[in-house]
LUMRO-420577 format. One record per residue (C-alpha): x, y, z. Coordinates in steps of 0.5 Angstrom, whole numbers. Each point is the difference from the previous one (the first is absolute). Layout:
// residues N
      x      y      z
      X      Y      Z
...
END
This chain:
// residues 298
      x      y      z
     53     23    -26
     -2     -9      2
      3     -3     -6
     -7     -4      0
      2     -4     -5
      6     -3      4
     -5     -1      6
     -5     -4     -5
      6     -4     -1
      2     -2      8
     -8     -1      1
      0     -5     -5
      5     -3      3
     -3     -1      7
     -7     -2     -4
      4     -6     -4
      5     -1      5
      6     -1     -5
      4      5     -5
     -2     -4     -4
     -8     -2      0
      1      9      1
      3      0     -8
     -6     -5     -3
     -5      5      3
      4      6     -2
      2     -3     -7
      7      1      1
      7     -3      2
      2     -2      8
      6      3     -1
     -4      7     -1
     -4     -1      6
      5     -2      4
      4      6     -3
     -6      6      2
     -1     -4      7
      8      2      1
      0      6     -2
     -6      3      4
      3     -4      6
      6      5     -1
     -4      6     -1
     -5     -1      6
      7     -3      4
     -5     -5      2
     -1     -9     -1
     -7      0     -3
      0     -8     -2
      3     -6      4
      3     -3     -4
     -2     -8      0
     -5     -5     -2
     -5      3      0
      2      7      0
     -3      4      6
     -1      8      1
      4      3      6
     -3      5      4
      2      5     -4
     -3     -3     -7
     -6     -2      4
     -2      8      0
      2      1     -7
     -5     -6     -2
     -6      3      4
      1      6     -4
      0     -3     -6
     -6     -3      2
     -3      6      1
      2      3     -6
     -2     -6     -4
     -7      0      4
      0      9     -3
      2     -3     -6
     -5     -4     -1
     -6      5      2
      4      5     -6
      0     -6     -5
     -8     -1      2
     -1      8     -2
      4      1     -6
      2     -7     -3
      4      2     -6
      6      2      5
      1     -7      0
      6     -3     -4
     -2     -6     -3
      8     -2     -1
      1      1      8
      0     -6      4
     -6     -2      3
      0      3      8
     -4     -3      5
     -1      2      7
      1     -4      5
     -5      2      6
      5     -2      7
     -5     -2      5
      0     -3      7
     -4     -4      4
     -1     -7      5
      0     -7     -2
     -7     -1      3
     -3      5     -5
      4     -3     -5
     -2     -6      1
     -8      2      1
     -3      6     -3
      6      5     -2
      1     -5     -7
     -7      1     -3
      1      8      0
      7      0     -2
     -3     -5     -7
     -6      5     -1
      3      6      1
      6     -3     -5
     -5     -2     -5
     -2      7     -2
      7      3      1
      6      0     -4
      4      0      7
      4     -6      2
      1     -1      8
      5     -2      4
     -2     -3      7
      4      0      7
     -2     -4      5
      1      3      7
     -4     -1      7
     -6      4      0
      4      4      7
      6      2     -6
     -3      1     -6
     -1      7      2
      8      1      0
      0     -2     -7
     -4      6     -2
      4      4      5
      7     -1     -4
     -2      1     -6
     -1     -8     -2
     -6      0     -2
     -6      4     -4
     -6     -2      5
      0     -6      5
     -6     -4      4
      2      2      7
     -2     -1      7
      2      8      2
     -6      3      2
      5      7      0
      0      4     -7
      7     -2     -2
      3      7     -3
     -2      2     -7
     -5     -6     -1
     -7      0      0
     -3     -6      4
     -7     -3      0
     -3     -5      5
     -1     -8     -3
     -3     -3      5
      3     -6      4
      3     -6     -1
     -4     -6      5
      5     -5      2
     -1     -6      5
      5     -4      5
     -1     -6     -4
      2     -8      1
     -2     -7     -2
     -4     -4      3
      6     -5      3
      4      5      1
     -5      4      5
     -1     -7      4
      7     -2      0
      2      8      3
     -7      3      3
     -3     -7      3
     -2      6      6
     -1      5     -4
      4      5     -2
      4      4      5
      6      4      1
      4     -7      2
     -3     -4     -5
      2      6     -5
      7      0      1
      1     -7     -2
     -5      0     -5
      5      2     -8
     -1      5     -2
     -1      3     -8
      4      6     -1
      2      3     -7
      5      3      1
      5      5      6
     -6      6     -1
     -6     -5      1
     -3      3      6
     -8     -3     -1
      2     -6      5
      2      3      5
     -5      5     -1
     -5     -5      0
      3     -3      7
      0      7      4
     -6      2     -2
     -4     -7      1
      3     -2      6
      1      7      3
      9     -1      0
      5     -2     -4
      2     -6     -1
      6     -4     -3
     -1     -5     -4
      5     -4     -5
     -2      2     -7
      2     -4     -7
      1      5     -6
     -3      0     -6
      0      6     -5
     -6     -2     -4
     -7      2      1
     -2     -6     -4
      5     -5      5
     -3      4      5
     -6     -4     -1
      2     -7     -2
      5      1      6
     -7      0      4
     -4     -5     -3
      6     -5      0
      0      1      7
      8      3      0
     -2      6      6
     -6      6      0
      0      6     -4
     -4      7     -1
     -3     -2     -6
     -5      4     -4
     -6      0      0
     -1     -1     -7
      4     -6     -1
     -2     -4      6
     -8      1     -1
     -1     -6     -4
      5     -4      5
     -3      2      6
     -7     -1     -3
      2     -8     -1
      4     -1      6
      7      0     -3
      2      6      4
     -3      2      7
      0      7      4
      5      0      6
     -5      4      3
     -7      0     -3
     -1      7     -2
      7      4      2
      1      3     -6
      6      5     -2
     -2      5     -5
      6      4     -4
     -2      7     -1
      3      1     -8
      0      7     -5
      3      1     -6
      4      6      0
      3      3     -7
      5      6     -2
     -4      7      0
      4      1     -7
     -3     -7     -3
     -6      0      3
     -3      3     -5
      3     -4     -7
     -2     -6      5
     -7      2      1
     -3     -7     -3
      5     -4      4
     -2      3      6
     -7     -1     -2
      1     -8     -1
      3      0      7
     -5      3      4
     -5     -4     -4
      2     -6      1
      2      0      7
     -7      3      1
     -3     -7     -1
      5     -4      3
      2      3      6
     -3      0      7
END
């Protein structure tokens, strides 16, 4: 038999980040929290919590927390139909939904969908950010219940919904273009012009160069892990980058940014993939994500 009271203690530590905060949430002492976690770890023979500031879950601990999130969703559904089962003396437990998305979606359209959902739901959300080509891995490893991903192939155990495409333009300031591309955007010029790259997983700049110029080109790059910093760096003339059309439209119209090569957008198809076991209970979340995406993606 699973000791769900002990599992809830572990979940509280992971969600709050400390034994002290978990104790406050559960209305018990920190020593009681520490003892319950230690007893459970000894019983299972594995570490569940990485002690630190903040405390985090081990891989086994993450699986336990995801199980408790699923249990919480089932309990929420049950309590809606049988509210008399709720004990007013019990500490309130709000389920945390683990969701992964890419930074550009979060910086353009996805936050609207999550905000709309949160206004009509008791769920809390924890958003993890990764490249759209890699968020599917979070689902495959069971670390999240749903993800915005570029993976067209359905992930095992998940439902997939096409959302639309996030359009990017290769943009830079007029001064940058004049300096580095006085005779046009050629492979030789690209090889000398500093680009802006989000992180090591970001292939958008390379994909655009290969698609537009017909072959790959090695180019220097600044590293900026922020969607907004990409725009600011482009405006300042620091480099050229692939920027979402939603964030560049006004700058392009005003002439503060220009396309390196006009009419050469890069469209990245996006999909919403959600765990089948949670899909029906989170139909409202899928609806909000789909409706907002329909309005704001290509």
